[in-house]
Structures are given as C-alpha cells and as structure tokens.
C-alpha positions as CSV (number, residue, x, y, z in Angstrom):
1,X,21.7,-19.4,4.9
2,X,22.3,-17.6,1.7
3,X,19.7,-17.7,-1.2
4,X,20.3,-17.0,-4.9
5,X,17.2,-15.5,-6.5
6,X,16.7,-14.8,-10.2
7,X,17.1,-11.2,-11.6
8,X,13.3,-11.2,-12.3
9,X,12.4,-12.0,-8.8
10,X,14.9,-9.5,-7.5
11,X,13.3,-6.8,-9.7
12,X,9.8,-7.7,-8.4
13,X,10.9,-7.5,-4.8
14,X,12.8,-4.3,-5.3
15,X,9.6,-2.8,-7.1
16,X,7.5,-3.7,-4.0
17,X,10.2,-2.0,-1.8
18,X,10.4,1.0,-4.2
19,X,6.6,1.5,-4.1
20,X,6.8,1.7,-0.3
21,X,4.9,-1.3,0.5
22,X,7.7,-2.7,2.5
23,X,10.8,-1.0,3.8
24,X,13.3,-3.7,3.0
25,X,13.5,-6.5,0.7
26,X,13.8,-8.9,3.6
27,X,10.4,-7.7,5.0
28,X,8.8,-8.3,1.6
29,X,10.1,-11.9,1.5
30,X,9.2,-12.5,5.0
31,X,5.6,-11.4,4.2
32,X,5.6,-13.8,1.2
33,X,6.8,-16.7,3.2
34,X,4.2,-16.0,5.9
35,X,1.4,-16.1,3.4
36,X,2.6,-19.5,2.0
37,X,3.0,-20.8,5.5
38,X,-0.5,-19.7,6.4
39,X,-1.7,-21.3,3.2
40,X,0.1,-24.6,4.0
41,X,-1.2,-24.5,7.7
42,X,-4.8,-24.0,6.7
43,X,-4.7,-26.8,4.0
44,X,-5.1,-24.2,1.2
45,X,-6.9,-26.2,-1.5
46,X,-6.5,-23.6,-4.3
47,X,-4.3,-23.8,-7.1
48,X,-0.8,-22.3,-7.6
49,X,-2.3,-19.6,-9.6
50,X,-4.8,-18.7,-6.9
51,X,-2.0,-18.6,-4.2
52,X,0.2,-16.4,-6.7
53,X,-3.0,-14.0,-7.0
54,X,-3.1,-13.8,-3.2
55,X,0.5,-13.1,-3.0
56,X,0.3,-10.4,-5.6
57,X,-2.6,-9.0,-3.8
58,X,-0.8,-8.7,-0.7
59,X,2.3,-7.2,-2.4
60,X,0.0,-4.7,-4.3
61,X,-1.7,-3.6,-1.1
62,X,-0.2,-0.5,0.7
63,X,0.7,-0.9,4.3
64,X,-1.3,1.4,6.5
65,X,0.4,4.2,8.7
66,X,-0.2,3.7,12.4
67,X,-2.6,6.5,12.3
68,X,-4.7,4.8,9.4
69,X,-4.5,1.5,11.3
70,X,-6.0,3.0,14.5
71,X,-8.6,5.0,12.6
72,X,-9.7,1.7,10.8
73,X,-9.5,-0.2,14.1
74,X,-11.8,2.5,15.8
75,X,-14.3,2.4,12.9
76,X,-14.4,-1.4,13.2
77,X,-15.0,-1.3,16.9
78,X,-17.8,1.3,16.6
79,X,-19.5,-0.8,14.1
80,X,-19.4,-3.8,16.3
81,X,-20.8,-1.8,19.2
82,X,-23.6,-0.5,16.9
83,X,-24.5,-4.1,15.7
84,X,-24.6,-5.3,19.3
85,X,-26.8,-2.4,20.4
86,X,-29.2,-3.1,17.5
87,X,-29.2,-6.9,18.5
88,X,-30.2,-5.9,22.2
89,X,-33.1,-3.7,21.0
90,X,-34.4,-6.4,18.8
C-alpha cells in the first residue's frame, strides 16, 4: 500500500528522525500507529487534542540506548525489592 502524506507531515516525521528519536521514517510512523491503536483498544476517552499531545510526547521523547534501558530496569527492580523488604518488616 502506498500512502501520500502532506509536506507538513513529512517534515514533522523527518524532524523526529533527524533528532535521533527513530532511525527511519517507517519506525516513527509505526510508533504513531501503535499509540493510536492502543488508544482505540483501551477505549481512549480523551479528546483528539489529548491524543495529539500524547503522540507529540512520544515523538519528543528520546529512545534509550540499550545500556540506559538496562540501568533503568535494574533501578526499578532494586526499588521493587526494597519496597517488598520494607513491607515484610512492617
């Protein structure tokens, strides 16, 4: 399937790619479609503006490197263990 997009949308997608958020325009579009699908599946009750804001927030966020991901995951796991340990003592 071929899609025709406006020049404005093409520039926005390319800006996200140029910023390093996604490596290709296809990945950027795939992420946007996934967010819209998730909103539809979860009966998103917000406005189009709220959905747009969520899309922008996702596009504006920077993808983590693998190292950053594992550091963040380790920190979350350590926090969960600390909470459980505190709950057992209480």
